C-alpha positions in Angstrom: -28.0 -1.7 0.9 -26.2 -0.3 4.0 -27.5 -3.0 5.9 -26.7 -5.9 3.3 -22.7 -4.3 3.8 -22.9 -4.9 7.2 -24.2 -8.2 6.9 -22.1 -9.3 4.8 -19.5 -8.1 6.3 -20.6 -9.8 10.3 -20.8 -13.0 7.8 -17.2 -12.5 6.7 -15.8 -11.9 10.2 -17.2 -15.0 11.2 -15.0 -17.0 9.4 -11.7 -14.8 9.4 -9.4 -12.9 12.0 -8.9 -9.8 10.5 -6.4 -9.3 12.6 -4.4 -12.8 11.5 -4.8 -11.9 7.6 -1.4 -12.0 6.3 -2.0 -11.4 2.4 -5.0 -9.7 0.5 -8.3 -7.8 1.4 -11.2 -8.9 3.6 -12.9 -6.7 1.6 -12.3 -9.0 -1.1 -13.2 -12.7 0.2 -16.6 -13.9 -0.5 -18.2 -16.7 0.7 -20.6 -17.4 -1.6 -17.8 -17.6 -4.4 -15.9 -20.3 -2.9 -12.8 -18.0 -2.5 -10.0 -19.7 -1.6 -7.7 -19.1 1.4 -4.6 -20.3 2.1 -2.8 -21.1 6.4 0.8 -20.3 6.7 2.3 -20.2 10.1 4.6 -17.3 9.8 7.2 -18.2 12.1 7.7 -21.1 10.3 8.9 -19.1 7.3 10.5 -16.4 9.1 12.9 -18.7 10.8 14.3 -20.0 7.1 14.5 -16.7 5.9 18.2 -15.7 5.4 18.1 -12.6 6.9 16.3 -13.8 9.5 19.0 -16.9 10.5 21.7 -14.1 10.4 19.9 -12.6 13.2 20.2 -15.8 14.6 23.7 -16.6 13.9 25.4 -13.1 14.9 22.9 -13.0 18.2 21.5 -9.6 17.3 20.0 -7.7 19.8 16.1 -6.0 19.2 16.5 -2.8 18.4 19.5 -2.3 17.3 20.3 -1.0 13.6 21.5 -4.0 11.7 18.6 -6.0 13.4 16.2 -3.6 11.9 17.5 -3.6 8.8 17.6 -6.9 8.7 14.3 -7.1 10.2 12.8 -4.9 7.2 14.6 -7.4 4.7 12.8 -10.4 6.4 9.1 -9.0 6.1 9.9 -7.4 2.4 10.7 -10.9 1.3 8.0 -12.2 3.3 5.1 -10.5 1.8 6.5 -10.7 -1.6 6.7 -14.6 -0.8 3.2 -14.3 0.5 1.6 -12.5 -2.8 3.7 -14.8 -5.2 2.1 -18.4 -3.2 -1.5 -16.7 -3.3 -1.2 -15.8 -7.2 -0.1 -19.5 -7.9 -2.6 -21.2 -5.7 -5.4 -18.7 -6.6 -5.8 -17.1 -3.6 -8.2 -14.8 -2.0 -6.9 -14.7 1.4 -3.5 -15.9 3.6 -4.3 -15.9 7.1 -2.3 -17.1 9.9 -3.2 -20.9 11.4 -5.8 -20.1 13.5 -7.3 -17.3 12.0 -9.8 -19.1 10.3 -13.0 -20.9 10.9 -15.6 -23.0 9.5 -14.4 -22.2 6.5 -12.0 -24.5 4.2 -8.2 -23.7 3.9 -5.2 -24.7 2.0 -1.8 -25.2 3.9 0.6 -23.1 2.3 3.5 -23.0 4.8 5.5 -25.3 2.9 4.7 -23.8 0.0 6.5 -20.8 1.0 9.4 -22.0 2.4 10.3 -23.6 -0.8 10.2 -20.3 -2.1 12.8 -18.7 0.3 15.9 -18.2 -2.0 
């Protein structure tokens, strides 16, 4: 059983870079089930978030209290958006662009941007 688990992990890791997963758990991904995987360009989504726009407009310096608070808000919003898009599109994972090879993906960057309020 242990060898089967290790073989599965190796098979999965050849398709997906775990450090580039933005939503979901690699352990829940099963290519044999044709699990759906989304691809996102996080920078494009972050640039459209209101709190990031404030950071840029006010030229806030990284590390300041206001910058940190606004980035915390941006990150929380980003995570909520990814979760909602994953749910709507029935995605098991959302991975940063470039983090998946030899497996079909769905681009969700535009979907994420459309969810920004």
